[in-house]
Biopython code that builds the backbone (N, CA, C, O; Angstrom):
import numpy as np
from Bio.PDB.StructureBuilder import StructureBuilder

atoms = [
    (1, "MET", "N", (21.515, 0.838, 4.679)),
    (1, "MET", "CA", (20.521, 0.876, 4.249)),
    (1, "MET", "C", (19.561, 0.588, 4.863)),
    (1, "MET", "O", (19.445, -0.546, 5.328)),
    (2, "SER", "N", (18.758, 1.396, 5.004)),
    (2, "SER", "CA", (17.810, 2.060, 6.039)),
    (2, "SER", "C", (16.221, 0.937, 6.149)),
    (2, "SER", "O", (15.650, 0.703, 5.084)),
    (3, "ASP", "N", (15.882, 0.582, 6.917)),
    (3, "ASP", "CA", (14.488, -0.375, 7.568)),
    (3, "ASP", "C", (13.662, -0.141, 6.314)),
    (3, "ASP", "O", (14.134, 0.846, 5.750)),
    (4, "PRO", "N", (12.765, -0.567, 5.731)),
    (4, "PRO", "CA", (11.533, 0.256, 5.142)),
    (4, "PRO", "C", (10.334, 0.353, 5.997)),
    (4, "PRO", "O", (10.039, -0.507, 6.827)),
    (5, "PRO", "N", (9.461, 1.723, 5.708)),
    (5, "PRO", "CA", (8.802, 1.927, 6.509)),
    (5, "PRO", "C", (7.754, 0.684, 7.148)),
    (5, "PRO", "O", (7.526, -0.280, 6.418)),
    (6, "THR", "N", (7.173, 0.737, 8.431)),
    (6, "THR", "CA", (6.477, -0.248, 8.943)),
    (6, "THR", "C", (5.234, 0.559, 8.836)),
    (6, "THR", "O", (5.171, 1.788, 8.827)),
    (7, "MET", "N", (4.326, -0.226, 8.762)),
    (7, "MET", "CA", (2.842, 0.271, 9.065)),
    (7, "MET", "C", (1.664, -0.821, 9.613)),
    (7, "MET", "O", (1.153, -1.778, 9.031)),
    (8, "THR", "N", (1.457, -0.305, 10.909)),
    (8, "THR", "CA", (0.460, -0.793, 11.878)),
    (8, "THR", "C", (-0.886, -1.607, 11.334)),
    (8, "THR", "O", (-1.657, -1.189, 12.198)),
    (9, "LEU", "N", (-1.563, -2.322, 10.653)),
    (9, "LEU", "CA", (-3.168, -2.258, 10.510)),
    (9, "LEU", "C", (-3.638, -3.285, 11.820)),
    (9, "LEU", "O", (-3.027, -4.098, 12.514)),
    (10, "VAL", "N", (-4.678, -2.925, 11.781)),
    (10, "VAL", "CA", (-5.291, -3.833, 12.722)),
    (10, "VAL", "C", (-6.724, -4.145, 12.366)),
    (10, "VAL", "O", (-7.366, -3.095, 12.329)),
    (11, "GLN", "N", (-7.378, -5.086, 12.122)),
    (11, "GLN", "CA", (-8.188, -5.964, 11.286)),
    (11, "GLN", "C", (-9.785, -6.403, 12.622)),
    (11, "GLN", "O", (-9.623, -7.338, 13.408)),
    (12, "ILE", "N", (-11.077, -5.624, 12.635)),
    (12, "ILE", "CA", (-11.958, -5.951, 13.380)),
    (12, "ILE", "C", (-13.340, -6.287, 12.565)),
    (12, "ILE", "O", (-13.616, -5.415, 11.741)),
    (13, "SER", "N", (-13.996, -7.067, 12.615)),
    (13, "SER", "CA", (-15.798, -7.366, 12.147)),
    (13, "SER", "C", (-16.356, -7.736, 13.493)),
    (13, "SER", "O", (-15.927, -8.035, 14.607)),
    (14, "ASP", "N", (-17.760, -7.547, 12.747)),
    (14, "ASP", "CA", (-18.613, -8.290, 13.308)),
    (14, "ASP", "C", (-18.914, -7.811, 15.332)),
    (14, "ASP", "O", (-18.998, -8.441, 16.386)),
    (15, "LEU", "N", (-18.975, -6.398, 14.904)),
    (15, "LEU", "CA", (-19.746, -6.183, 16.156)),
    (15, "LEU", "C", (-21.144, -5.798, 16.457)),
    (15, "LEU", "O", (-21.618, -5.276, 17.466)),
    (16, "HIS", "N", (-21.697, -6.178, 15.343)),
    (16, "HIS", "CA", (-23.451, -6.502, 15.556)),
    (16, "HIS", "C", (-24.156, -5.986, 16.645)),
    (16, "HIS", "O", (-25.074, -6.500, 17.283)),
    (17, "ALA", "N", (-23.085, -3.866, 16.902)),
    (17, "ALA", "CA", (-24.265, -3.329, 17.575)),
    (17, "ALA", "C", (-25.456, -3.728, 17.084)),
    (17, "ALA", "O", (-25.871, -4.195, 16.023)),
    (18, "GLY", "N", (-26.119, -3.267, 18.666)),
    (18, "GLY", "CA", (-27.904, -3.575, 18.813)),
    (18, "GLY", "C", (-28.540, -4.574, 19.050)),
    (18, "GLY", "O", (-29.707, -4.432, 19.414)),
    (19, "SER", "N", (-27.698, -6.547, 18.855)),
    (19, "SER", "CA", (-28.215, -7.459, 19.263)),
    (19, "SER", "C", (-27.740, -8.037, 20.630)),
    (19, "SER", "O", (-26.567, -7.929, 20.986)),
    (20, "PRO", "N", (-28.757, -8.695, 21.436)),
    (20, "PRO", "CA", (-28.737, -9.280, 22.516)),
    (20, "PRO", "C", (-27.372, -9.781, 22.983)),
    (20, "PRO", "O", (-27.030, -9.630, 24.156)),
    (21, "TYR", "N", (-26.631, -10.343, 22.130)),
    (21, "TYR", "CA", (-25.199, -10.536, 22.499)),
    (21, "TYR", "C", (-24.213, -9.437, 22.448)),
    (21, "TYR", "O", (-23.032, -9.757, 22.580)),
    (22, "PHE", "N", (-24.558, -8.003, 22.251)),
    (22, "PHE", "CA", (-23.341, -7.298, 21.668)),
    (22, "PHE", "C", (-23.041, -7.012, 23.622)),
    (22, "PHE", "O", (-23.683, -6.686, 24.620)),
    (23, "VAL", "N", (-22.016, -7.298, 23.329)),
    (23, "VAL", "CA", (-21.654, -6.686, 25.221)),
    (23, "VAL", "C", (-20.681, -5.861, 25.545)),
    (23, "VAL", "O", (-19.492, -6.179, 25.532)),
    (24, "PRO", "N", (-21.234, -4.466, 25.934)),
    (24, "PRO", "CA", (-20.126, -3.266, 26.042)),
    (24, "PRO", "C", (-18.466, -3.509, 27.035)),
    (24, "PRO", "O", (-17.537, -2.724, 27.224)),
    (25, "ASN", "N", (-18.553, -4.093, 27.220)),
    (25, "ASN", "CA", (-17.442, -3.925, 28.039)),
    (25, "ASN", "C", (-16.624, -4.548, 27.458)),
    (25, "ASN", "O", (-15.445, -4.196, 27.458)),
    (26, "LEU", "N", (-17.319, -6.273, 26.442)),
    (26, "LEU", "CA", (-15.951, -6.576, 25.973)),
    (26, "LEU", "C", (-15.922, -5.396, 24.510)),
    (26, "LEU", "O", (-14.811, -5.307, 23.989)),
    (27, "MET", "N", (-17.018, -4.558, 23.887)),
    (27, "MET", "CA", (-16.385, -3.648, 23.233)),
    (27, "MET", "C", (-14.991, -2.690, 23.754)),
    (27, "MET", "O", (-13.795, -2.561, 23.492)),
    (28, "ASP", "N", (-15.656, -2.342, 24.332)),
    (28, "ASP", "CA", (-14.648, -1.685, 25.552)),
    (28, "ASP", "C", (-13.303, -1.954, 25.870)),
    (28, "ASP", "O", (-12.368, -1.183, 26.087)),
    (29, "ARG", "N", (-13.358, -2.949, 25.862)),
    (29, "ARG", "CA", (-12.217, -3.575, 26.331)),
    (29, "ARG", "C", (-11.321, -3.765, 24.993)),
    (29, "ARG", "O", (-10.125, -3.481, 25.047)),
    (30, "ALA", "N", (-11.941, -4.281, 23.705)),
    (30, "ALA", "CA", (-11.496, -4.468, 21.724)),
    (30, "ALA", "C", (-10.646, -2.897, 22.289)),
    (30, "ALA", "O", (-9.429, -2.843, 22.465)),
    (31, "ILE", "N", (-11.977, -1.244, 22.588)),
    (31, "ILE", "CA", (-10.800, -0.447, 22.112)),
    (31, "ILE", "C", (-9.609, -0.594, 22.720)),
    (31, "ILE", "O", (-8.619, -0.688, 21.994)),
    (32, "VAL", "N", (-9.447, -0.647, 24.180)),
    (32, "VAL", "CA", (-8.426, -0.341, 25.032)),
    (32, "VAL", "C", (-7.424, -1.243, 23.991)),
    (32, "VAL", "O", (-6.581, -0.592, 23.372)),
    (33, "GLU", "N", (-7.469, -2.436, 23.812)),
    (33, "GLU", "CA", (-6.456, -3.469, 23.033)),
    (33, "GLU", "C", (-6.060, -2.475, 22.261)),
    (33, "GLU", "O", (-5.197, -1.706, 22.685)),
    (34, "ILE", "N", (-6.667, -2.293, 20.871)),
    (34, "ILE", "CA", (-6.527, -1.841, 19.921)),
    (34, "ILE", "C", (-5.572, -0.487, 20.157)),
    (34, "ILE", "O", (-4.424, -0.430, 19.717)),
    (35, "ASN", "N", (-6.308, 0.773, 21.035)),
    (35, "ASN", "CA", (-5.711, 2.045, 21.205)),
    (35, "ASN", "C", (-4.277, 1.404, 21.483)),
    (35, "ASN", "O", (-3.378, 1.806, 20.744)),
    (36, "GLU", "N", (-3.964, 0.510, 22.400)),
    (36, "GLU", "CA", (-2.693, 0.411, 22.877)),
    (36, "GLU", "C", (-1.124, -0.341, 21.346)),
    (36, "GLU", "O", (0.102, -0.450, 21.318)),
    (37, "LEU", "N", (-2.172, -0.599, 20.511)),
    (37, "LEU", "CA", (-1.382, -0.955, 19.516)),
    (37, "LEU", "C", (-0.921, -0.203, 18.611)),
    (37, "LEU", "O", (-0.193, -0.533, 17.675)),
    (38, "ALA", "N", (-1.513, 1.282, 18.976)),
    (38, "ALA", "CA", (-1.218, 2.308, 18.542)),
    (38, "ALA", "C", (-1.188, 2.241, 16.498)),
    (38, "ALA", "O", (-0.419, 2.958, 15.859)),
    (39, "PRO", "N", (-2.042, 1.383, 15.913)),
    (39, "PRO", "CA", (-2.562, 1.044, 14.024)),
    (39, "PRO", "C", (-2.234, 2.640, 13.808)),
    (39, "PRO", "O", (-2.334, 3.734, 14.363)),
    (40, "ASP", "N", (-1.820, 2.063, 12.732)),
    (40, "ASP", "CA", (-2.142, 3.467, 11.687)),
    (40, "ASP", "C", (-3.386, 2.814, 10.909)),
    (40, "ASP", "O", (-3.768, 3.386, 9.888)),
    (41, "ALA", "N", (-3.911, 1.876, 11.253)),
    (41, "ALA", "CA", (-4.998, 2.365, 10.655)),
    (41, "ALA", "C", (-5.897, 1.272, 10.813)),
    (41, "ALA", "O", (-5.345, 0.232, 11.171)),
    (42, "VAL", "N", (-7.688, 1.195, 10.568)),
    (42, "VAL", "CA", (-8.592, -0.006, 11.545)),
    (42, "VAL", "C", (-9.181, -0.275, 10.119)),
    (42, "VAL", "O", (-9.460, 0.644, 9.350)),
    (43, "LEU", "N", (-9.335, -1.482, 9.847)),
    (43, "LEU", "CA", (-10.164, -2.058, 8.515)),
    (43, "LEU", "C", (-11.286, -2.864, 9.718)),
    (43, "LEU", "O", (-11.019, -3.949, 10.236)),
    (44, "ILE", "N", (-12.471, -2.117, 9.984)),
    (44, "ILE", "CA", (-13.481, -2.577, 10.029)),
    (44, "ILE", "C", (-14.559, -3.492, 9.014)),
    (44, "ILE", "O", (-15.400, -2.943, 8.303)),
    (45, "THR", "N", (-14.344, -5.146, 9.097)),
    (45, "THR", "CA", (-14.751, -5.252, 7.993)),
    (45, "THR", "C", (-16.444, -6.329, 8.213)),
    (45, "THR", "O", (-16.584, -7.551, 8.160)),
    (46, "GLY", "N", (-17.611, -5.085, 8.490)),
    (46, "GLY", "CA", (-18.567, -6.163, 7.839)),
    (46, "GLY", "C", (-19.428, -6.161, 9.046)),
    (46, "GLY", "O", (-18.928, -6.365, 10.152)),
    (47, "ASP", "N", (-20.967, -5.895, 8.861)),
    (47, "ASP", "CA", (-21.650, -6.730, 10.155)),
    (47, "ASP", "C", (-21.525, -5.773, 11.260)),
    (47, "ASP", "O", (-21.685, -6.344, 12.338)),
    (48, "LEU", "N", (-21.172, -3.855, 11.426)),
    (48, "LEU", "CA", (-21.264, -3.317, 12.233)),
    (48, "LEU", "C", (-22.239, -3.404, 13.452)),
    (48, "LEU", "O", (-21.976, -3.332, 14.652)),
    (49, "THR", "N", (-23.726, -3.622, 12.663)),
    (49, "THR", "CA", (-24.843, -3.457, 13.368)),
    (49, "THR", "C", (-25.325, -5.181, 13.131)),
    (49, "THR", "O", (-24.933, -5.873, 12.191)),
    (50, "GLU", "N", (-26.161, -5.589, 14.116)),
    (50, "GLU", "CA", (-26.912, -6.581, 13.931)),
    (50, "GLU", "C", (-27.906, -6.694, 12.675)),
    (50, "GLU", "O", (-27.745, -7.499, 11.758)),
    (51, "MET", "N", (-28.902, -5.819, 12.761)),
    (51, "MET", "CA", (-30.397, -5.263, 11.830)),
    (51, "MET", "C", (-30.315, -4.105, 11.097)),
    (51, "MET", "O", (-31.325, -3.683, 10.535)),
    (52, "GLY", "N", (-29.061, -3.413, 11.002)),
    (52, "GLY", "CA", (-29.336, -2.208, 10.291)),
    (52, "GLY", "C", (-29.894, -1.263, 10.539)),
    (52, "GLY", "O", (-29.931, -0.496, 9.578)),
    (53, "PHE", "N", (-30.632, -0.727, 11.857)),
    (53, "PHE", "CA", (-30.856, -0.091, 12.148)),
    (53, "PHE", "C", (-30.329, 1.568, 12.308)),
    (53, "PHE", "O", (-29.133, 1.839, 12.415)),
    (54, "ARG", "N", (-31.032, 2.251, 12.305)),
    (54, "ARG", "CA", (-30.431, 3.780, 12.466)),
    (54, "ARG", "C", (-29.401, 3.808, 13.812)),
    (54, "ARG", "O", (-28.422, 4.507, 14.076)),
    (55, "GLN", "N", (-30.080, 2.730, 14.526)),
    (55, "GLN", "CA", (-29.624, 3.428, 16.276)),
    (55, "GLN", "C", (-28.662, 2.600, 16.794)),
    (55, "GLN", "O", (-28.073, 2.773, 17.861)),
    (56, "ASP", "N", (-28.464, 1.391, 15.756)),
    (56, "ASP", "CA", (-27.236, 0.406, 15.943)),
    (56, "ASP", "C", (-25.676, 1.221, 15.335)),
    (56, "ASP", "O", (-24.525, 1.372, 15.746)),
    (57, "TYR", "N", (-26.493, 1.598, 14.119)),
    (57, "TYR", "CA", (-25.195, 2.785, 13.733)),
    (57, "TYR", "C", (-24.521, 3.252, 14.581)),
    (57, "TYR", "O", (-23.294, 3.162, 14.623)),
    (58, "VAL", "N", (-25.394, 3.957, 15.570)),
    (58, "VAL", "CA", (-25.022, 5.354, 16.080)),
    (58, "VAL", "C", (-24.516, 4.759, 17.068)),
    (58, "VAL", "O", (-23.536, 5.330, 17.547)),
    (59, "LEU", "N", (-24.981, 3.357, 17.781)),
    (59, "LEU", "CA", (-24.085, 2.299, 19.233)),
    (59, "LEU", "C", (-22.925, 2.537, 18.171)),
    (59, "LEU", "O", (-22.177, 3.453, 18.511)),
    (60, "ALA", "N", (-22.614, 1.958, 17.023)),
    (60, "ALA", "CA", (-21.405, 0.960, 16.159)),
    (60, "ALA", "C", (-20.343, 2.842, 16.432)),
    (60, "ALA", "O", (-19.113, 2.837, 16.495)),
    (61, "LYS", "N", (-20.937, 3.793, 16.513)),
    (61, "LYS", "CA", (-19.868, 4.762, 15.574)),
    (61, "LYS", "C", (-19.474, 5.329, 17.121)),
    (61, "LYS", "O", (-18.392, 5.895, 17.276)),
    (62, "SER", "N", (-20.301, 5.170, 18.131)),
    (62, "SER", "CA", (-20.090, 6.211, 19.145)),
    (62, "SER", "C", (-18.360, 5.030, 19.733)),
    (62, "SER", "O", (-17.383, 5.482, 20.331)),
    (63, "TYR", "N", (-18.541, 3.691, 19.324)),
    (63, "TYR", "CA", (-16.940, 2.597, 19.767)),
    (63, "TYR", "C", (-16.025, 2.787, 18.929)),
    (63, "TYR", "O", (-14.869, 2.892, 19.339)),
    (64, "LEU", "N", (-16.253, 2.856, 17.859)),
    (64, "LEU", "CA", (-15.005, 3.230, 16.456)),
    (64, "LEU", "C", (-14.986, 4.316, 16.364)),
    (64, "LEU", "O", (-13.950, 4.488, 15.722)),
    (65, "ASP", "N", (-15.541, 5.589, 16.605)),
    (65, "ASP", "CA", (-15.078, 7.135, 17.219)),
    (65, "ASP", "C", (-13.921, 7.243, 18.269)),
    (65, "ASP", "O", (-13.190, 8.213, 18.472)),
    (66, "ARG", "N", (-13.924, 5.991, 18.906)),
    (66, "ARG", "CA", (-12.660, 6.205, 20.000)),
    (66, "ARG", "C", (-11.168, 5.312, 20.111)),
    (66, "ARG", "O", (-10.406, 5.092, 21.052)),
    (67, "LEU", "N", (-11.165, 4.953, 18.768)),
    (67, "LEU", "CA", (-9.836, 4.206, 17.872)),
    (67, "LEU", "C", (-9.330, 5.136, 17.511)),
    (67, "LEU", "O", (-9.952, 5.766, 16.655)),
    (68, "GLU", "N", (-8.277, 5.568, 17.861)),
    (68, "GLU", "CA", (-7.046, 5.760, 18.202)),
    (68, "GLU", "C", (-5.960, 5.780, 16.723)),
    (68, "GLU", "O", (-4.963, 5.058, 16.745)),
    (69, "CYS", "N", (-6.170, 6.413, 15.826)),
    (69, "CYS", "CA", (-5.574, 5.954, 14.074)),
    (69, "CYS", "C", (-6.114, 7.299, 13.196)),
    (69, "CYS", "O", (-6.928, 8.223, 13.190)),
    (70, "ARG", "N", (-4.878, 6.588, 12.379)),
    (70, "ARG", "CA", (-5.118, 8.335, 11.343)),
    (70, "ARG", "C", (-6.081, 7.458, 10.019)),
    (70, "ARG", "O", (-6.137, 7.851, 8.854)),
    (71, "ARG", "N", (-6.703, 6.341, 10.510)),
    (71, "ARG", "CA", (-7.307, 5.799, 9.022)),
    (71, "ARG", "C", (-8.477, 4.863, 9.794)),
    (71, "ARG", "O", (-8.118, 3.912, 10.489)),
    (72, "ARG", "N", (-9.505, 5.105, 9.672)),
    (72, "ARG", "CA", (-10.775, 4.033, 10.105)),
    (72, "ARG", "C", (-11.146, 3.424, 8.410)),
    (72, "ARG", "O", (-11.108, 4.491, 7.798)),
    (73, "LEU", "N", (-11.379, 2.646, 7.653)),
    (73, "LEU", "CA", (-12.052, 1.725, 6.691)),
    (73, "LEU", "C", (-12.943, 0.969, 7.344)),
    (73, "LEU", "O", (-12.707, 0.229, 8.299)),
    (74, "VAL", "N", (-14.056, 1.179, 6.775)),
    (74, "VAL", "CA", (-15.488, 0.868, 7.045)),
    (74, "VAL", "C", (-15.902, -0.221, 6.094)),
    (74, "VAL", "O", (-16.059, 0.351, 5.015)),
    (75, "ILE", "N", (-16.181, -1.614, 5.939)),
    (75, "ILE", "CA", (-16.637, -2.256, 4.894)),
    (75, "ILE", "C", (-18.135, -2.401, 5.306)),
    (75, "ILE", "O", (-17.924, -2.933, 6.396)),
    (76, "PRO", "N", (-19.234, -2.333, 5.245)),
    (76, "PRO", "CA", (-20.593, -3.210, 5.580)),
    (76, "PRO", "C", (-21.021, -4.536, 5.201)),
    (76, "PRO", "O", (-20.962, -4.860, 4.016)),
    (77, "GLY", "N", (-21.421, -5.291, 6.028)),
    (77, "GLY", "CA", (-21.714, -6.625, 5.660)),
    (77, "GLY", "C", (-23.018, -6.662, 5.501)),
    (77, "GLY", "O", (-23.807, -5.726, 5.629)),
    (78, "HIS", "N", (-23.344, -8.322, 5.073)),
    (78, "HIS", "CA", (-24.683, -8.516, 5.247)),
    (78, "HIS", "C", (-25.735, -7.819, 6.286)),
    (78, "HIS", "O", (-26.930, -7.583, 6.106)),
    (79, "HIS", "N", (-25.096, -7.619, 7.180)),
    (79, "HIS", "CA", (-26.333, -7.427, 8.711)),
    (79, "HIS", "C", (-26.160, -6.085, 8.135)),
    (79, "HIS", "O", (-27.137, -5.632, 8.729)),
    (80, "ASP", "N", (-25.782, -5.207, 7.557)),
    (80, "ASP", "CA", (-25.751, -3.941, 7.962)),
    (80, "ASP", "C", (-26.422, -2.874, 6.671)),
    (80, "ASP", "O", (-26.362, -1.681, 6.370)),
    (81, "SER", "N", (-27.106, -4.189, 6.131)),
    (81, "SER", "CA", (-28.164, -3.594, 4.723)),
    (81, "SER", "C", (-29.070, -4.247, 4.952)),
    (81, "SER", "O", (-29.376, -4.841, 3.918)),
    (82, "ARG", "N", (-30.041, -4.622, 6.159)),
    (82, "ARG", "CA", (-30.921, -5.516, 6.240)),
    (82, "ARG", "C", (-32.445, -4.369, 6.716)),
    (82, "ARG", "O", (-33.597, -4.645, 6.380)),
    (83, "ASN", "N", (-32.210, -3.614, 7.210)),
    (83, "ASN", "CA", (-32.781, -2.507, 7.175)),
    (83, "ASN", "C", (-32.778, -0.444, 6.670)),
    (83, "ASN", "O", (-33.368, 0.625, 6.828)),
    (84, "VAL", "N", (-31.894, -0.961, 6.170)),
    (84, "VAL", "CA", (-31.477, 0.655, 5.695)),
    (84, "VAL", "C", (-31.660, 0.551, 4.044)),
    (84, "VAL", "O", (-31.446, 1.535, 3.336)),
]
sb = StructureBuilder()
sb.init_structure("model")
sb.init_model(0)
sb.init_chain("A")
sb.init_seg("    ")
for serial, (resi, resn, name, xyz) in enumerate(atoms, 1):
    if name == "N":
        sb.init_residue(resn, " ", resi, " ")
    sb.init_atom(name, np.array(xyz, "f"), 0.0, 1.0, " ", f" {name:<3s}", serial, name[0])
structure = sb.get_structure()
């Protein structure tokens, strides 16, 4: 009997891009660590932005585009709907 197929799923949340507390170096490190896991998919569960402004989405996307995985699943959070 063969082993069942495996899947690596990574979940992250609360990037809060655009927040004064958003630390680019920490997000860079998180991207590196996620990519080292070679996930099949990354689930991003809300609060990509602090206030939902377009430029904050652009910033968040610039990081999420660096994820090396077959699928990215994004679920918006309550911070993301504040100004959109």
